[in-house]
C-alpha positions in Angstrom: 4.5 -19.8 9.1 1.0 -19.4 10.2 0.1 -15.7 11.5 -3.2 -14.7 13.3 -4.9 -12.5 11.2 -7.9 -11.7 13.4 -6.8 -8.3 14.3 -10.2 -6.5 13.7 -8.4 -2.8 14.4 -7.2 -3.0 10.7 -9.2 -4.1 7.4 -9.1 -7.5 6.5 -6.8 -7.0 3.4 -4.2 -5.4 5.8 -4.2 -8.5 7.9 -3.9 -10.7 5.1 -0.8 -8.7 3.5 0.4 -8.9 7.0 0.3 -12.4 6.9 1.7 -13.0 3.5 4.5 -10.8 4.2 5.3 -12.4 7.7 5.2 -15.8 5.6 8.0 -14.6 3.1 10.2 -13.0 5.8 9.7 -16.0 8.4 9.1 -13.4 11.2 6.5 -11.3 12.5 5.1 -8.0 11.0 3.4 -5.4 13.0 -0.1 -4.4 12.8 -0.7 -1.0 11.1 -2.5 1.8 12.8 -6.1 2.5 12.4 -5.4 5.7 10.4 -2.5 4.2 8.3 -2.8 3.3 4.9 -1.7 -0.4 5.2 0.5 -0.1 1.8 2.1 2.8 2.6 2.7 1.5 6.3 4.1 -1.8 5.3 6.4 -0.2 2.6 7.9 2.1 5.1 8.5 -0.7 7.8 10.2 -2.7 5.0 12.5 0.1 4.0 13.9 0.2 7.5 15.2 -3.4 6.8 16.8 -2.6 3.4 13.8 -4.4 1.7 10.9 -3.0 -0.8 7.8 -4.2 -2.6 8.2 -4.0 -6.3 4.9 -3.8 -8.3 4.4 -6.4 -11.0 3.2 -4.8 -14.4 1.3 -7.6 -15.7 0.2 -9.5 -12.4 -2.2 -12.2 -14.4 0.6 -13.4 -16.7 3.2 -13.2 -14.1 5.0 -16.5 -12.8 8.2 -16.9 -10.9 9.9 -19.6 -9.3 9.9 -18.1 -5.8 7.5 -16.4 -3.6 5.4 -13.3 -4.7 2.2 -11.4 -3.4 -0.8 -11.3 -5.3 -4.1 -9.3 -4.8 -7.3 -10.9 -6.5 -10.9 -9.8 -5.8 -13.7 -12.1 -4.8 -17.1 -10.4 -5.0 -16.9 -7.1 -3.2 -13.8 -8.0 -1.4 -10.0 -7.9 -1.9 -7.9 -11.0 -1.0 -3.9 -11.4 -0.6 -2.1 -14.6 -1.2 1.5 -15.8 -1.3 2.2 -17.2 -5.1 5.0 -19.5 -5.8 6.2 -21.3 -9.2 6.4 -21.2 -12.8 3.4 -21.5 -13.5 2.6 -20.2 -10.2 0.1 -21.8 -7.7 -1.1 -20.5 -4.1 1.5 -20.9 -1.6 -0.5 -19.1 1.2 -3.9 -18.3 1.3 -4.8 -16.7 4.8 -8.3 -16.2 4.2 -9.0 -19.7 2.2 -10.7 -17.3 -0.4 -8.7 -18.4 -3.7 -10.6 -20.0 -6.5 -9.8 -21.2 -10.0 -11.4 -18.3 -11.8 -10.0 -15.6 -9.2 -8.5 -12.7 -11.4 -5.2 -11.4 -9.7 -5.6 -7.4 -9.8 -2.1 -6.5 -8.5 1.1 -8.1 -7.2 4.2 -7.2 -6.1 7.7 -9.0 -5.4 9.6 -8.7 -2.1 13.2 -7.4 -2.9 16.3 -5.9 -1.3 16.7 -2.3 -2.0 20.6 -2.9 -2.0 21.7 -6.8 -2.7 25.1 -5.9 -1.0 23.3 -5.0 2.6 21.9 -7.7 4.9 18.1 -7.4 5.9 18.7 -8.2 9.3 20.4 -5.0 10.9 21.6 -3.7 7.5 22.8 -0.3 8.4 25.0 -1.7 11.3 25.2 -1.2 15.2 24.0 1.8 16.8 26.7 4.2 16.6 28.8 6.3 19.5 27.8 10.1 20.4 28.0 13.1 18.1 27.2 16.7 18.3 24.8 19.0 16.3 26.8 21.0 13.7 24.1 22.9 12.0 20.5 23.3 12.0 18.3 24.5 9.0 14.8 25.3 8.3 12.7 26.6 5.6 9.1 27.2 5.4 8.2 26.0 2.0 9.2 22.9 -0.4 12.1 24.0 -2.6 12.8 27.1 -0.8 16.3 28.0 0.4 17.1 26.6 4.0 18.6 29.2 6.7 20.6 28.4 9.7 19.3 29.0 13.0 21.2 28.7 16.4 18.2 26.5 18.0 14.8 25.0 16.8 11.8 23.8 18.9 11.0 20.2 18.0 7.6 19.5 17.8 6.8 15.9 18.6 4.9 14.1 15.9 5.6 16.9 13.6 8.9 18.5 12.9 10.9 21.4 13.7 8.9 24.5 14.1 8.9 27.0 11.1 10.2 24.0 8.7 8.0 22.8 5.8 7.7 19.2 7.2 6.3 20.5 10.5 3.6 22.4 8.4 3.1 19.3 5.7 4.3 21.5 3.0 7.5 19.3 2.2 8.1 17.9 -1.2 8.0 14.4 0.5 5.7 15.0 3.5 3.8 12.0 4.9 1.6 10.6 5.8 3.5 7.6 7.8 6.8 7.7 9.8 9.8 9.2 8.8 8.8 12.7 7.6 9.6 14.7 10.6 13.4 15.1 10.8 16.3 14.7 8.9 20.0 14.4 9.6 23.3 14.1 7.5 26.7 13.9 8.6 29.2 17.0 8.0 32.0 14.8 7.5 30.2 13.4 4.2 29.2 16.7 2.8 32.9 18.1 3.3 34.0 15.0 1.2 31.8 15.8 -1.7 32.0 19.7 -1.4 28.5 20.0 -0.8 27.2 23.0 1.4 24.8 22.2 4.3 22.0 24.3 2.7 22.3 22.3 -0.5 21.9 18.9 1.4 18.5 20.0 2.3 18.5 18.2 5.5 17.5 19.9 9.1 20.4 18.5 11.1 24.1 18.4 10.2 25.9 16.4 12.6 29.3 15.9 13.5 31.4 12.9 15.0 28.5 10.3 14.5 27.8 7.6 11.9 24.0 8.2 11.5 23.2 4.9 9.5 23.2 2.8 12.7 20.4 5.0 14.0 17.8 3.4 11.9 15.6 1.6 13.7 16.9 2.8 17.2 15.9 5.7 19.6 18.1 8.4 20.2 18.7 11.7 22.1 19.4 15.1 20.3 20.0 17.2 23.5 16.9 16.9 25.7 14.5 15.8 22.8 14.1 11.9 22.0 13.7 10.6 18.3 13.5 7.4 16.4 15.6 6.5 13.3 13.3 5.3 10.4 15.2 4.8 7.2 17.8 6.1 5.1 17.3 9.4 3.4 18.8 8.4 0.2 20.0 11.2 -2.6 17.1 11.5 -5.7 16.7 13.2 -8.8 15.0 15.8 -6.8 18.1 16.8 -4.7 20.1 17.0 -7.8 17.6 19.3 -9.4 18.0 21.7 -6.2 21.5 21.2 -5.6 23.7 19.9 -8.5 23.9 17.1 -10.8 26.0 14.2 -10.0 25.0 13.3 -6.4 23.4 10.3 -6.4 26.2 8.1 -6.6 28.3 9.8 -3.8 25.6 10.2 -1.7 24.1 6.5 -1.9 23.7 5.2 1.8 25.5 8.4 2.5 22.7 11.0 2.5 21.7 10.8 5.9 18.7 9.5 7.9 14.9 10.2 8.2 13.6 10.5 11.8 10.3 11.0 13.9 10.3 13.0 17.0 9.1 11.1 20.2 9.7 13.7 22.7 9.9 17.1 21.8 12.2 20.3 23.1 14.8 22.5 21.7 17.5 21.5 19.6 20.5 23.8 20.0 23.8 24.1 18.1 26.6 21.4 19.8 23.8 19.3 21.3 25.0 15.9 22.0 23.5 12.8 19.8 23.5 9.6 21.2 21.6 6.2 21.0 18.9 5.2 23.5 18.9 1.5 22.7 
């Protein structure tokens, strides 16, 4: 698949990486914004599709009877290519810059985050409506969360008074998916985890959140877009309790961005727009 890499709004390497990903996926890949770090942008975009880029430790010696992405330096320029085979050769060279003496500096394999989920609509269809059961904020990373009856949702930032709106969250950006987190009350009840310990902003009732990934949705009068799953991690276990990883895999809620701001209130309806 040949992709036009002439977009001059992003660095040449970003265009080449985009072409490489598009070749492997056999589908278009979006152009990073001028303010985006290209690798971060591509990783976040891939995560919405149950995909990730795994770094290869010894890139120079690596070979693989499949496709992988390598970055090499030619003078003062870095270039990206798709490699294939054991030993590996160039499958796609978007800039026709590869030569025998090129030294590979970094490499990645594209792999599913979960082998049991598809990459096409991995988290299911957009769900039916639910409601806001709990709203939680805290001003600082790792500080206890407090319940509030309503919160102002700031477009492009997060909830007023919350650590992520202020850029002080443990997992603050840059990039998409760092403004708002949601989790299902039914999941928390099943594993007997208090809403405050889940460390999400919005606890919902009556809606399957995973299907909102990649979709726009409303919470009351505000509009959001689902970015990716908010998977559990060792940090959550440290702050809440051990043993949360397995029961919360694919059930830890979602990360979203706020497209249109307003006020979120308890009982607000949540529904998909597209």
